[in-house]
Backbone as JSON Lines, residues from 0, in Angstrom:
{"i":0,"aa":"M","n":[-8.38,48.76,-4.68],"ca":[-9.09,47.83,-6.32],"c":[-10.41,48.06,-6.23]}
{"i":1,"aa":"P","n":[-11.25,48.95,-7.31],"ca":[-12.76,49.19,-7.53],"c":[-13.6,48.06,-6.56]}
{"i":2,"aa":"K","n":[-15.07,48.28,-5.58],"ca":[-15.69,47.96,-5.29],"c":[-16.84,46.95,-5.65]}
{"i":3,"aa":"N","n":[-16.92,47.29,-7.7],"ca":[-17.73,46.64,-8.2],"c":[-17.45,46.41,-8.97]}
{"i":4,"aa":"S","n":[-16.45,45.49,-9.43],"ca":[-16.0,45.24,-10.41],"c":[-15.94,43.19,-10.18]}
{"i":5,"aa":"N","n":[-15.29,42.37,-11.29],"ca":[-14.84,41.29,-11.31],"c":[-13.23,41.5,-10.49]}
{"i":6,"aa":"I","n":[-12.89,40.04,-9.57],"ca":[-11.62,39.89,-8.65],"c":[-11.17,38.75,-9.41]}
{"i":7,"aa":"L","n":[-10.47,37.99,-9.28],"ca":[-9.75,37.06,-9.77],"c":[-8.68,37.17,-8.33]}
{"i":8,"aa":"R","n":[-8.38,35.57,-8.1],"ca":[-7.94,35.96,-6.73],"c":[-6.96,34.44,-7.36]}
{"i":9,"aa":"E","n":[-5.89,34.73,-6.96],"ca":[-4.92,33.34,-6.83],"c":[-4.02,33.63,-6.37]}
{"i":10,"aa":"W","n":[-3.88,31.49,-5.62],"ca":[-2.12,31.83,-4.75],"c":[-1.73,30.47,-5.18]}
{"i":11,"aa":"T","n":[-0.17,30.38,-5.09],"ca":[0.37,29.3,-4.86],"c":[1.01,28.9,-4.42]}
{"i":12,"aa":"F","n":[1.3,27.08,-4.76],"ca":[1.97,26.38,-3.73],"c":[2.67,25.41,-4.69]}
{"i":13,"aa":"W","n":[3.71,24.45,-3.98],"ca":[4.55,23.79,-4.53],"c":[4.04,22.38,-4.2]}
{"i":14,"aa":"I","n":[4.12,21.6,-4.17],"ca":[4.33,19.8,-4.38],"c":[4.8,19.12,-4.7]}
{"i":15,"aa":"R","n":[5.3,18.25,-4.1],"ca":[6.21,16.99,-5.4],"c":[5.24,16.35,-5.89]}
{"i":16,"aa":"T","n":[5.94,16.29,-7.58],"ca":[4.99,16.16,-8.43],"c":[4.26,14.64,-8.17]}
{"i":17,"aa":"E","n":[4.8,13.5,-7.77],"ca":[4.12,11.91,-7.39],"c":[2.71,13.19,-6.52]}
{"i":18,"aa":"L","n":[2.12,13.51,-5.56],"ca":[1.33,13.56,-4.76],"c":[0.64,15.19,-6.04]}
{"i":19,"aa":"H","n":[0.78,15.02,-7.34],"ca":[-0.35,15.24,-7.85],"c":[-2.1,15.18,-8.24]}
{"i":20,"aa":"E","n":[-2.03,13.63,-8.34],"ca":[-3.37,13.23,-8.53],"c":[-4.23,13.66,-6.5]}
{"i":21,"aa":"E","n":[-2.95,13.57,-5.72],"ca":[-3.93,12.86,-4.32],"c":[-3.96,14.62,-4.26]}
{"i":22,"aa":"C","n":[-3.11,14.87,-4.61],"ca":[-3.64,17.13,-4.49],"c":[-4.87,17.81,-5.18]}
{"i":23,"aa":"R","n":[-5.02,17.44,-6.46],"ca":[-6.26,17.31,-7.26],"c":[-7.4,16.94,-6.19]}
{"i":24,"aa":"A","n":[-7.18,15.75,-6.5],"ca":[-8.73,14.89,-5.72],"c":[-8.91,15.57,-4.46]}
{"i":25,"aa":"H","n":[-7.61,15.95,-3.37],"ca":[-7.83,16.66,-2.55],"c":[-8.52,17.94,-2.41]}
{"i":26,"aa":"L","n":[-8.21,19.02,-3.2],"ca":[-8.34,20.15,-3.77],"c":[-10.27,20.06,-4.19]}
{"i":27,"aa":"E","n":[-10.39,19.35,-4.83],"ca":[-12.07,19.07,-5.7],"c":[-13.04,18.65,-4.43]}
{"i":28,"aa":"V","n":[-12.47,18.16,-3.48],"ca":[-13.81,17.68,-2.35],"c":[-12.96,18.57,-1.58]}
{"i":29,"aa":"T","n":[-12.36,19.32,-1.25],"ca":[-12.17,20.16,-0.26],"c":[-12.41,21.86,-0.79]}
{"i":30,"aa":"K","n":[-11.27,22.26,-0.92],"ca":[-11.24,24.15,-1.19],"c":[-11.91,23.93,-2.26]}
{"i":31,"aa":"L","n":[-12.19,23.21,-3.43],"ca":[-12.61,24.11,-4.75],"c":[-14.0,23.97,-4.49]}
{"i":32,"aa":"K","n":[-14.76,22.88,-3.64],"ca":[-15.81,22.74,-3.24],"c":[-16.48,24.37,-2.24]}
{"i":33,"aa":"E","n":[-15.37,23.71,-1.07],"ca":[-15.59,25.71,-0.43],"c":[-15.95,26.74,-1.08]}
{"i":34,"aa":"L","n":[-15.06,27.02,-1.73],"ca":[-14.92,28.28,-2.66],"c":[-16.31,27.97,-3.6]}
{"i":35,"aa":"R","n":[-16.65,27.25,-4.66],"ca":[-17.58,27.5,-5.21],"c":[-19.05,27.85,-4.52]}
{"i":36,"aa":"A","n":[-18.58,27.33,-3.4],"ca":[-20.32,27.43,-2.49],"c":[-20.4,28.51,-1.75]}
{"i":37,"aa":"Q","n":[-19.03,29.83,-2.32],"ca":[-19.23,31.11,-1.13],"c":[-20.54,31.32,-2.09]}
{"i":38,"aa":"P","n":[-20.92,32.45,-1.43],"ca":[-21.27,33.49,-2.29],"c":[-21.02,34.38,-2.47]}
{"i":39,"aa":"G","n":[-20.9,34.78,-3.8],"ca":[-20.11,35.9,-4.95],"c":[-19.05,34.83,-5.59]}
{"i":40,"aa":"C","n":[-18.86,33.58,-5.33],"ca":[-17.15,33.24,-6.18],"c":[-18.21,32.7,-7.45]}
{"i":41,"aa":"Q","n":[-17.76,32.86,-8.71],"ca":[-18.23,33.07,-9.75],"c":[-17.81,31.16,-10.13]}
{"i":42,"aa":"R","n":[-16.76,30.79,-10.15],"ca":[-15.63,30.04,-10.4],"c":[-14.53,29.69,-9.3]}
{"i":43,"aa":"A","n":[-14.41,28.54,-9.3],"ca":[-12.59,28.45,-8.76],"c":[-12.33,27.07,-10.1]}
{"i":44,"aa":"V","n":[-10.89,26.96,-9.93],"ca":[-10.25,25.85,-10.53],"c":[-8.7,25.56,-9.76]}
{"i":45,"aa":"A","n":[-8.06,24.65,-10.2],"ca":[-7.35,24.63,-9.24],"c":[-6.11,24.47,-10.67]}
{"i":46,"aa":"L","n":[-4.78,24.85,-11.22],"ca":[-3.89,24.8,-11.73],"c":[-2.94,23.95,-11.79]}
{"i":47,"aa":"F","n":[-1.95,22.75,-12.8],"ca":[-1.24,22.49,-12.17],"c":[-0.11,22.35,-13.73]}
{"i":48,"aa":"R","n":[1.6,22.59,-13.17],"ca":[2.24,22.4,-13.89],"c":[3.55,21.96,-12.91]}
{"i":49,"aa":"D","n":[3.36,21.38,-13.99],"ca":[4.94,19.99,-13.78],"c":[5.92,20.68,-14.05]}
{"i":50,"aa":"L","n":[7.43,21.09,-13.24],"ca":[8.14,21.72,-13.53],"c":[8.95,20.95,-14.15]}
{"i":51,"aa":"G","n":[9.44,19.65,-13.86],"ca":[10.65,18.93,-14.79],"c":[11.35,18.58,-13.48]}
{"i":52,"aa":"D","n":[11.4,19.17,-12.14],"ca":[12.44,18.97,-11.49],"c":[11.52,18.11,-10.08]}
{"i":53,"aa":"G","n":[10.73,17.68,-10.28],"ca":[10.18,16.4,-9.36],"c":[9.49,17.73,-8.33]}
{"i":54,"aa":"S","n":[8.91,18.19,-8.85],"ca":[7.81,19.55,-8.31],"c":[6.8,19.79,-9.27]}
{"i":55,"aa":"T","n":[5.71,20.41,-8.56],"ca":[4.49,20.82,-9.23],"c":[4.21,21.8,-8.72]}
{"i":56,"aa":"E","n":[3.98,23.22,-9.82],"ca":[3.72,24.01,-9.13],"c":[1.97,24.18,-9.33]}
{"i":57,"aa":"V","n":[1.09,24.56,-8.07],"ca":[-0.08,24.63,-8.45],"c":[-0.65,25.95,-8.07]}
{"i":58,"aa":"A","n":[-1.88,26.46,-8.72],"ca":[-2.14,27.9,-8.26],"c":[-3.93,27.82,-8.44]}
{"i":59,"aa":"V","n":[-4.36,27.9,-7.38],"ca":[-5.51,27.74,-7.27],"c":[-6.03,29.47,-6.81]}
{"i":60,"aa":"V","n":[-7.31,29.14,-8.49],"ca":[-7.58,30.37,-8.93],"c":[-8.85,30.52,-8.57]}
{"i":61,"aa":"S","n":[-9.77,31.8,-8.46],"ca":[-11.35,31.9,-8.3],"c":[-11.1,33.47,-8.98]}
{"i":62,"aa":"T","n":[-12.69,33.4,-9.22],"ca":[-13.68,34.57,-9.96],"c":[-14.82,35.34,-9.0]}
{"i":63,"aa":"W","n":[-14.54,36.57,-8.45],"ca":[-15.37,36.75,-7.48],"c":[-15.9,37.7,-8.09]}
{"i":64,"aa":"D","n":[-17.19,38.02,-7.19],"ca":[-17.94,39.06,-8.43],"c":[-17.83,40.73,-7.4]}
{"i":65,"aa":"L","n":[-17.25,40.71,-6.15],"ca":[-16.83,41.88,-5.88],"c":[-15.86,41.38,-4.51]}
{"i":66,"aa":"M","n":[-14.78,42.46,-4.06],"ca":[-13.93,42.71,-3.16],"c":[-14.72,41.89,-1.4]}
{"i":67,"aa":"E","n":[-15.98,42.68,-1.23],"ca":[-16.67,42.47,-0.81],"c":[-17.46,40.63,0.01]}
{"i":68,"aa":"S","n":[-17.15,40.05,-1.18],"ca":[-17.47,38.97,-1.34],"c":[-16.06,38.23,-0.45]}
{"i":69,"aa":"I","n":[-14.92,38.24,-1.16],"ca":[-14.08,37.41,-0.3],"c":[-13.7,38.18,0.5]}
{"i":70,"aa":"C","n":[-14.11,39.24,1.19],"ca":[-13.46,39.52,2.51],"c":[-14.23,39.04,3.92]}
{"i":71,"aa":"A","n":[-15.91,38.91,3.24],"ca":[-17.33,37.75,3.78],"c":[-16.62,36.42,3.98]}
{"i":72,"aa":"F","n":[-15.39,35.67,2.92],"ca":[-15.3,34.2,3.01],"c":[-14.02,34.15,3.82]}
{"i":73,"aa":"T","n":[-13.07,35.71,3.43],"ca":[-11.84,35.42,4.42],"c":[-11.51,35.84,5.52]}
{"i":74,"aa":"G","n":[-12.28,36.66,5.69],"ca":[-12.53,37.93,7.41],"c":[-11.18,39.07,7.09]}
{"i":75,"aa":"A","n":[-10.35,39.4,7.88],"ca":[-9.59,40.88,7.71],"c":[-8.42,40.0,6.88]}
{"i":76,"aa":"E","n":[-8.33,38.69,6.76],"ca":[-6.98,38.14,6.44],"c":[-7.33,37.62,4.92]}
{"i":77,"aa":"T","n":[-7.59,38.43,4.04],"ca":[-7.59,38.88,2.5],"c":[-6.34,38.12,1.76]}
{"i":78,"aa":"L","n":[-5.31,38.34,2.48],"ca":[-3.92,38.15,1.42],"c":[-3.31,36.38,2.15]}
{"i":79,"aa":"R","n":[-3.81,36.1,2.89],"ca":[-3.64,34.84,3.4],"c":[-4.24,33.14,3.05]}
{"i":80,"aa":"P","n":[-3.69,33.01,2.41],"ca":[-4.06,31.49,1.95],"c":[-4.56,30.36,3.3]}
{"i":81,"aa":"T","n":[-6.12,29.91,3.26],"ca":[-6.29,28.85,4.15],"c":[-5.36,27.43,3.96]}
{"i":82,"aa":"I","n":[-4.42,27.25,4.65],"ca":[-3.84,25.52,4.13],"c":[-4.27,25.17,5.54]}
{"i":83,"aa":"A","n":[-4.99,24.11,4.93],"ca":[-4.67,22.84,6.81],"c":[-3.61,22.77,7.4]}
{"i":84,"aa":"P","n":[-3.42,22.56,8.32],"ca":[-2.34,22.71,9.23],"c":[-1.54,20.58,9.27]}
{"i":85,"aa":"A","n":[-2.5,19.78,8.69],"ca":[-2.0,18.75,8.91],"c":[-1.58,18.66,6.36]}
{"i":86,"aa":"D","n":[-1.74,19.15,5.98],"ca":[-1.79,19.55,4.79],"c":[-0.49,20.71,4.65]}
{"i":87,"aa":"R","n":[0.0,21.43,5.33],"ca":[1.55,21.89,5.26],"c":[2.35,21.16,5.42]}
{"i":88,"aa":"A","n":[2.42,20.05,5.48],"ca":[4.12,18.91,5.38],"c":[3.97,18.8,4.43]}
{"i":89,"aa":"K","n":[3.03,18.38,3.54],"ca":[2.89,17.9,1.87],"c":[3.48,18.69,1.0]}
{"i":90,"aa":"L","n":[3.71,20.25,1.69],"ca":[4.25,21.31,0.51],"c":[5.43,21.5,0.12]}
{"i":91,"aa":"I","n":[6.04,22.12,-0.7],"ca":[7.35,22.11,-0.88],"c":[7.56,23.06,-0.4]}
{"i":92,"aa":"D","n":[6.67,24.53,-0.66],"ca":[7.26,26.23,0.11],"c":[5.8,26.66,-0.66]}
{"i":93,"aa":"R","n":[5.39,27.54,-0.32],"ca":[4.28,28.38,-0.38],"c":[4.45,29.82,0.48]}
{"i":94,"aa":"E","n":[3.71,30.39,-1.21],"ca":[3.96,32.03,-0.9],"c":[2.67,32.38,0.03]}
{"i":95,"aa":"P","n":[2.72,33.69,1.01],"ca":[2.25,33.45,2.19],"c":[1.08,34.79,1.25]}
{"i":96,"aa":"V","n":[0.99,35.0,0.33],"ca":[-0.02,36.11,0.5],"c":[-0.26,35.66,-1.06]}
{"i":97,"aa":"V","n":[-1.71,35.77,-0.85],"ca":[-2.25,35.69,-2.02],"c":[-2.85,36.95,-3.09]}
{"i":98,"aa":"R","n":[-2.7,36.92,-4.45],"ca":[-2.4,37.97,-5.38],"c":[-4.58,37.7,-5.8]}
{"i":99,"aa":"H","n":[-4.75,39.73,-5.67],"ca":[-6.07,39.6,-6.39],"c":[-6.0,40.75,-7.29]}
{"i":100,"aa":"Y","n":[-6.28,40.09,-8.74],"ca":[-6.0,40.77,-9.62],"c":[-7.75,41.8,-10.39]}
{"i":101,"aa":"L","n":[-7.83,42.5,-10.39],"ca":[-9.2,43.35,-11.28],"c":[-9.0,42.38,-12.76]}
{"i":102,"aa":"A","n":[-10.19,41.97,-13.1],"ca":[-10.42,41.47,-14.42],"c":[-11.22,42.47,-15.22]}
{"i":103,"aa":"T","n":[-10.48,43.22,-16.0],"ca":[-10.92,44.09,-16.87],"c":[-11.77,43.26,-18.0]}
{"i":104,"aa":"D","n":[-11.32,42.18,-19.05],"ca":[-11.8,41.77,-19.76],"c":[-13.01,40.72,-19.22]}
{"i":105,"aa":"L","n":[-14.58,40.69,-19.11],"ca":[-14.97,40.04,-18.51],"c":[-15.38,38.87,-19.32]}
{"i":106,"aa":"S","n":[-15.11,38.96,-20.79],"ca":[-15.14,37.56,-20.71],"c":[-13.92,36.58,-20.62]}
{"i":107,"aa":"A","n":[-13.23,36.86,-20.66],"ca":[-11.97,35.77,-19.79],"c":[-12.28,35.28,-18.98]}
{"i":108,"aa":"I","n":[-13.17,35.69,-17.47],"ca":[-13.74,34.99,-17.16],"c":[-14.39,33.5,-17.49]}
{"i":109,"aa":"G","n":[-15.13,33.81,-18.6],"ca":[-16.01,32.53,-18.96],"c":[-15.34,31.64,-19.46]}
{"i":110,"aa":"I","n":[-14.12,32.02,-19.51],"ca":[-13.51,30.71,-20.52],"c":[-13.03,29.39,-19.2]}
{"i":111,"aa":"M","n":[-13.12,30.12,-17.71],"ca":[-12.59,29.44,-16.87],"c":[-13.78,28.34,-16.48]}
{"i":112,"aa":"P","n":[-13.71,26.82,-16.31],"ca":[-14.72,26.38,-16.16],"c":[-15.52,26.64,-14.75]}
{"i":113,"aa":"P","n":[-16.62,25.85,-14.68],"ca":[-17.08,26.7,-14.04],"c":[-16.95,25.55,-12.9]}
{"i":114,"aa":"E","n":[-16.59,24.11,-12.75],"ca":[-16.56,23.21,-11.35],"c":[-15.28,22.76,-12.47]}
């Protein structure tokens, strides 16, 4: 991945739909707040999709100025999401790998809410 480019970082997990509001509130005061405070993080948002089977897919998406900024935040484990041990029990399933995408259309980053 190029060093001087905008990076979209995304990871997905699943919860019981009844935990949607609890999860949204928790992410806003913890993970999203932490991401937004990191040098190089331009935006961070949580996306929720009700799957209609009692589960909800949650994607945590953030945009970063450089991969080096992500590395400064995550350390060597850039492909592992940070999930608090107390929160793991609430997840139905989780993807252990984070995805990083090169954002070629910088105007797309602007449509993400800053908070």
